[in-house]
C-alpha positions, -999 to +999 in steps of 0.1 A: +468-276+219+483-253+186+449-258+172+433-241+204+460-212+208+451-202+168+415-204+179+419-183+205+442-160+187+414-151+163+390-145+192+412-122+206+424-106+174+384-100+167+381-089+199+408-064+192+395-053+160+362-043+176+380-026+207+407-007+182+377+004+160+357+021+188+392+033+201+401+050+163+359+062+165+367+080+204+381+114+192+350+119+175+336+140+206+368+159+208+365+170+170+332+178+176+344+204+203+367+220+176+337+218+149+316+242+178+341+264+186+360+272+150+389+264+166+415+232+180+428+259+209+444+233+236+443+201+215+476+186+199+479+164+163+500+144+173+482+113+191+463+120+156+500+117+127+518+090+147+486+066+149+484+076+110+521+065+107+523+033+131+490+020+112+511+022+079+540+006+097+515-024+108+498-028+072+534-035+061+544-056+089+511-076+081+520-083+044+552-092+054+538-126+076+514-151+074+478-152+089+478-111+104+443-103+083+431-086+115+459-066+116+453-057+079+414-049+086+420-028+118+449-010+104+435+003+074+407+012+092+428+033+113+444+047+079+413+062+068+402+074+101+433+088+112+435+110+076+400+120+081+409+133+115+446+155+105+425+166+076+400+185+100+424+195+127+445+214+099+412+226+084+406+244+122+442+247+134+454+279+137+490+288+114+517+277+140+499+247+142+488+240+108+532+244+102+539+220+124+515+195+117+523+198+084+558+190+093+547+162+109+532+146+084+565+151+061+590+141+084+568+106+093+539+094+068+561+108+035+599+109+046+597+082+073+579+055+064+591+061+021+629+055+038+620+025+061+602+008+028+636+011+006+660+006+035+642-026+044+632-037+007+669-032-005+692-043+026+670-070+038+656-103+025+629-134+035+619-134+077+648-111+084+634-082+064+601-090+089+621-092+118+636-059+108+601-040+099+584-056+132+611-041+156+603-007+142+565-016+142+571-022+181+590+011+189+566+036+170+538+015+190+554+025+220+553+057+205+513+060+199+509+051+234+532+071+251+527+104+229+493+108+250+519+117+277+515+154+265+479+155+275+487+139+307+511+161+317+491+191+308+467+172+331+488+177+361+501+211+347+465+225+345+448+205+374+417+201+343+405+168+328+390+193+302+415+177+267+420+143+283+388+125+269+377+092+291+364+071+268+398+075+248+418+064+281+393+032+284+393+017+251+432+021+245+435-002+281+412-028+266+428-026+231+460-030+247+446-061+268+431-077+239+465-074+216+485-087+239+470-117+245+469-122+204+503-116+203+506-136+227+492-166+217+506-162+181+542-155+201+544-127+183+568-101+205+566-073+181+528-072+185+527-080+225+556-061+238+545-028+234+504-037+245+522-041+281+531-002+280+498+006+264+482-007+290+501+006+320+499+042+302+460+035+300+453+028+338+481+060+342+450+083+325+420+069+340+440+068+374+444+107+367+408+115+350+394+101+386+416+127+407+413+155+388+379+153+381+368+156+417+392+182+425+370+199+396+337+193+413+350+203+445+362+235+431+328+243+416+308+237+446+332+262+465+324+288+441+289+285+441+287+284+478+280+326+483+247+319+458+233+301+492+231+336+508+204+349+485+176+348+515+196+375+531+196+402+500+158+392+497+156+406+534+174+434+525+153+443+494+122+437+514+130+462+545+144+485+512+111+486+493+090+492+527+116+522+533+106+530+496+072+534+504+071+562+524+060+596+510+086+620+509+078+657+520+096+686+509+101+709+531+072+734+526+051+707+530+064+702+562+063+740+576+029+737+563+021+711+588+039+727+615+018+759+608-013+741+608+000+722+644+005+752+660-026+771+648-048+741+663-031+742+692-031+777+697-070+780+692-074+756+717-053+772+744-074+809+740-109+792+737-097+779+773-084+813+786-103+842+765-135+859+780-163+851+755-170+883+742-131+892+728-117+884+702-086+871+710-094+838+689-095+862+655-060+878+669-047+842+674-055+836+639-039+864+621-020+859+592+004+886+601+012+863+634+029+838+605+062+845+604+066+842+638+053+803+633+073+804+607+108+812+623+097+782+653+089+760+628+126+762+608 
């Protein structure tokens, strides 16, 4: 029975390594966005600093225990990749964010980790040392899972999931499940316990992503609704274009047209009323009478 438990523990450990490997790589799209924007605005360094510190602690814990090779392999990769993330963040971060990140690194990685090694090496021995380091790892593993709560708060406040990658939430949840069973089968509470909280927070992030991503889609559709009225604008434009096709006449041209019309009308009237031998038609067309026509036209 113990042999079966060991095999299942190894299987879940390998699965945990694979999923955790993906978890460590999941922030790559986030850092690609930072690279394109040339700025870390909107992103925080806390999750990466805490993850780096946690990986270092788990390596120390694994060296104090037996049959924990799978913990060493994945956390060694964690230290490597988290160091790259923090360095990348510092390169593109504004001055204030750089100062805060450097302070966190000095307090946790240098001061905190160094102090834990010194205290446990000099004050505790044997199995007790492993238990103390295990409880410390448990606490900081909880911090790793609590760290994304800052992003959760930002999502609720801004009603936007832009800064909460879905892949990270999904793989954190799967990783928590794998490592929980690994710790449970090894009867190591320090490994199993924090992953219960990790699973809970992972589910919370996925639920929030589903809720607020739907709201963002609805808001985008509402913003695009006015564009549907484009045909109405086209009709107006066509009418306007039709009106523009009519030639514009100056006042002098209008006066000339009226004069011409009046002359034609007066000639017709005189042809019907004047005797054939009179010159009334010529008088009607006399230019001296034009001012009177101009007065009538204006």
